C-alpha positions as MATLAB code, in Angstrom:
seq = 'MRAGNQVYERAGDIPATIPVFPLSGALLLPKVQLPLNIFEPRYMAMIDAAMRTERVIGMVQPRFDEPDGDEGDHPALCAVGCLGRVTTLQESGDGRYLITLSGITRFRIEEELDTATPYRMCRITTEPFASDLDEETEGADVDRDAVLKAFGDYLAANDLEADWKSVREASNEALVNTLAMMSPYGPAEKQALLEAANLKERAETLVAITEIELARSASDQTTTIN';
ca = [
     -10.042   11.092    7.858;
      -6.839   13.612    8.026;
      -3.799   12.862    6.223;
      -0.810   15.793    6.917;
      -2.920   19.269    7.466;
      -5.452   17.930    5.049;
      -8.943   16.631    5.746;
     -10.458   14.358    3.186;
     -13.980   13.887    4.138;
     -16.087   12.565    1.010;
     -15.211   11.224   -2.529;
     -15.438   15.258   -3.738;
     -12.524   16.262   -1.581;
     -10.132   13.934   -3.886;
      -9.214   15.073   -7.291;
     -10.209   12.963   -9.910;
      -6.969   13.269  -11.845;
      -3.708   12.102  -10.186;
      -0.208   11.135  -11.273;
       0.768    7.723  -10.357;
       3.593    5.818   -9.542;
       4.033    2.497  -10.818;
       6.050    0.358   -8.322;
       5.692   -3.567   -7.897;
       5.305   -4.964   -4.547;
       4.731   -1.664   -2.848;
       1.719   -1.492   -0.271;
      -0.118    1.773    0.499;
      -2.995    1.328    2.704;
      -5.660    4.549    4.712;
      -4.356    6.108    7.332;
      -0.865    4.257    7.468;
       2.205    5.827    5.963;
       4.846    4.536    3.639;
       8.353    5.897    3.308;
       9.970    6.328   -0.080;
      13.479    7.007   -1.661;
      12.561    9.096   -5.059;
      15.493    9.352   -7.421;
      14.498    8.853  -11.090;
      13.924   12.213  -12.655;
      10.443   11.245  -14.148;
       9.448   10.759  -10.357;
      11.261   13.365   -9.084;
       9.252   15.897  -11.463;
       6.287   13.943  -10.427;
       7.184   15.131   -7.048;
       7.821   18.777   -7.661;
       4.541   18.695   -9.578;
       2.489   17.169   -6.532;
       3.821   19.528   -3.880;
       2.646   22.432   -6.403;
      -0.892   21.384   -6.803;
      -2.836   18.889   -4.062;
       0.266   16.978   -3.186;
      -1.432   13.807   -3.946;
       0.068   10.926   -5.549;
      -1.420    7.099   -6.407;
       0.567    4.218   -5.569;
      -0.613    1.147   -8.077;
       1.280   -2.001   -8.738;
       2.305   -2.896  -12.610;
       0.035   -5.756  -14.074;
       1.862   -9.017  -12.556;
      -0.336  -11.629  -14.373;
       0.305  -10.931  -17.878;
       3.657  -12.172  -17.925;
       3.742  -11.108  -21.809;
       3.045   -7.402  -21.833;
       4.838   -4.475  -21.840;
       7.410   -4.567  -19.421;
       9.090   -1.680  -20.624;
       8.452    1.895  -19.178;
       5.233    1.724  -19.565;
       3.656   -1.329  -17.826;
       0.080   -2.456  -18.083;
      -1.325   -1.052  -14.282;
      -3.281   -2.871  -11.978;
      -6.950   -1.354  -11.608;
      -6.735   -0.836   -8.135;
      -4.261    1.853   -6.182;
      -3.968    3.942   -2.768;
      -3.747    7.290   -2.935;
      -1.395    9.139   -0.822;
      -0.537   12.752    0.272;
       3.088   13.903    0.665;
       3.330   14.933    4.422;
       6.994   14.718    4.629;
       9.880   15.640    1.673;
      13.426   16.114    2.683;
      16.162   16.664    0.031;
      18.960   13.763    0.782;
      21.544   16.430   -0.951;
      22.659   13.965   -3.740;
      19.945   14.130   -6.092;
      16.862   12.201   -4.010;
      13.753   12.913   -2.423;
      13.158   11.098    0.764;
       9.465   11.566    1.218;
       6.662    9.715    3.648;
       3.043    9.040    1.831;
       0.315    9.015    4.256;
      -2.130    6.797    3.105;
      -5.497    8.374    2.248;
      -7.976    6.103    0.127;
      -8.278    3.356   -2.538;
      -9.191    4.467   -5.953;
      -9.864    2.403   -9.174;
      -8.532    3.398  -12.305;
     -11.214    4.637  -14.771;
      -8.761    5.590  -17.599;
      -4.829    6.427  -18.311;
      -4.626   10.053  -19.897;
      -2.524   11.062  -22.745;
       0.188   13.835  -21.180;
       3.155   15.394  -21.850;
       4.249   14.817  -18.468;
       7.427   12.449  -18.070;
       4.991   10.708  -15.311;
       1.811    8.949  -16.074;
      -1.561   10.452  -14.935;
      -4.982    8.810  -14.358;
      -8.584    9.713  -13.869;
      -9.822    7.331  -10.907;
     -12.614    7.001   -8.789;
     -12.924    6.617   -5.568;
     -16.748    5.981   -4.461;
     -16.020    1.742   -4.357;
     -13.676    2.940   -1.145;
     -16.211    5.415    0.232;
     -15.387    3.719    3.608;
     -11.616    4.459    3.459;
     -12.467    7.979    4.439;
     -14.203    6.999    8.024;
     -12.162    8.890   10.596;
     -11.548    5.651   12.457;
     -12.724    1.698   11.347;
     -13.389   -0.094   14.750;
     -12.499   -3.654   13.586;
     -14.801   -5.495   15.910;
     -15.141   -8.319   13.581;
     -11.762   -8.867   13.177;
     -10.107  -12.180   14.877;
      -7.098  -10.083   16.562;
      -5.925  -13.704   18.364;
      -5.817  -14.872   14.631;
      -3.814  -12.077   13.868;
      -1.427  -12.179   16.333;
      -0.598  -15.950   16.643;
       0.463  -15.822   12.635;
       2.120  -12.672   13.275;
       4.058  -14.372   16.098;
       4.767  -17.619   14.477;
       6.268  -15.890   11.612;
       8.392  -13.943   13.774;
       9.530  -16.886   15.438;
       9.634  -19.054   11.975;
      12.379  -16.502   10.965;
      14.254  -15.634   14.232;
      12.717  -12.603   14.195;
      11.826   -9.991   17.050;
       8.883   -7.150   17.720;
       7.628   -4.666   19.848;
       5.019   -6.052   21.499;
       4.020   -3.829   23.700;
       3.424   -1.476   20.688;
       1.589   -4.295   18.979;
      -0.980   -4.902   21.522;
      -1.595   -1.095   22.215;
      -2.347   -0.453   18.551;
      -6.102   -0.312   17.235;
      -7.345   -3.496   15.331;
      -7.372   -1.211   12.288;
      -3.665    0.086   12.890;
      -2.837   -3.427   13.441;
      -3.918   -5.241   10.339;
      -3.201   -2.362    7.916;
       0.161   -1.867    9.452;
       1.237   -5.270    9.328;
      -0.071   -6.333    5.659;
       2.099   -3.227    4.558;
       5.292   -4.910    6.268;
       4.904   -8.318    5.173;
       7.220   -9.490    2.789;
       5.127  -11.262    0.320;
       5.016  -10.579   -3.396;
       2.584   -8.633   -5.705;
      -0.117  -11.005   -6.185;
      -0.729  -11.086   -2.157;
       0.144   -7.532   -1.945;
      -2.723   -6.464   -4.375;
      -4.961   -9.121   -2.641;
      -4.401   -7.718    0.443;
      -5.116   -3.794   -0.857;
      -8.192   -5.026   -2.630;
      -9.933   -6.972    0.112;
     -13.269   -5.738    0.741;
     -13.204   -4.603    4.143;
     -10.862   -4.756    7.912;
     -11.920   -8.042    8.718;
     -11.466   -9.786    5.091;
      -7.777   -8.065    4.877;
      -6.859   -9.644    8.290;
      -8.396  -12.933    7.030;
      -6.433  -12.661    3.960;
      -2.860  -11.905    5.785;
      -3.377  -14.946    8.156;
      -4.118  -16.718    5.283;
      -1.125  -16.017    3.128;
       0.871  -16.278    6.256;
      -0.232  -19.802    7.165;
       0.635  -20.451    3.572;
       3.999  -19.046    3.443;
       4.785  -21.022    6.963;
       3.453  -24.143    5.600;
       5.673  -24.172    2.149;
       8.861  -22.729    4.196;
       8.635  -26.036    6.466;
       7.828  -27.989    3.740;
      11.140  -26.622    2.086;
      13.137  -27.482    5.274;
      11.824  -30.629    5.468;
      12.827  -31.471    1.816;
      16.309  -29.661    2.242;
      17.450  -32.017    5.129;
      15.664  -35.217    3.059;
];
């Protein structure tokens, strides 16, 4: 698969050691772009270092299932994240970087390294996610109608609109992954979408989460009215 000017065809094309950006609630998926506003000095340094080397960073969420863990500047990390390549970078003029990350492949953290860098570095493996590097996943077994219905129901419940022409023209892979990244759900739901074994499972997870959220919202409105 291609991210910007770089082609990644096999696990050997992926660096074994990468800088990681822990960010709760952020979801990056292969072949989808994620805009980021970088302003903390340590992450500015991370972007500078990435641009001098492979231009890649790993997006990963802090652990959300250990409330008594380290909640400072060095929280425990989820085991699975997604590697992205910096494909655009703009200086804001007020000390920030505005970047776009293009998703490459998911990874599993094997070890966090003890380094002198202000940002965190991990040794990773991408072998469990070899299919992420396929040029395109057809997703023929995705229940597209269920995905579109859940999306439409969510828009209607929240009085939102969408460019339905673009939605209908999107491939199953682009549709599911883009909606998963855009979804307004919490860290646990985002991690479940990231770790879904395949596109079909991610679509089913997205539909299930959306239906649960819509049912909860309807129940809350009923309780309020009563």
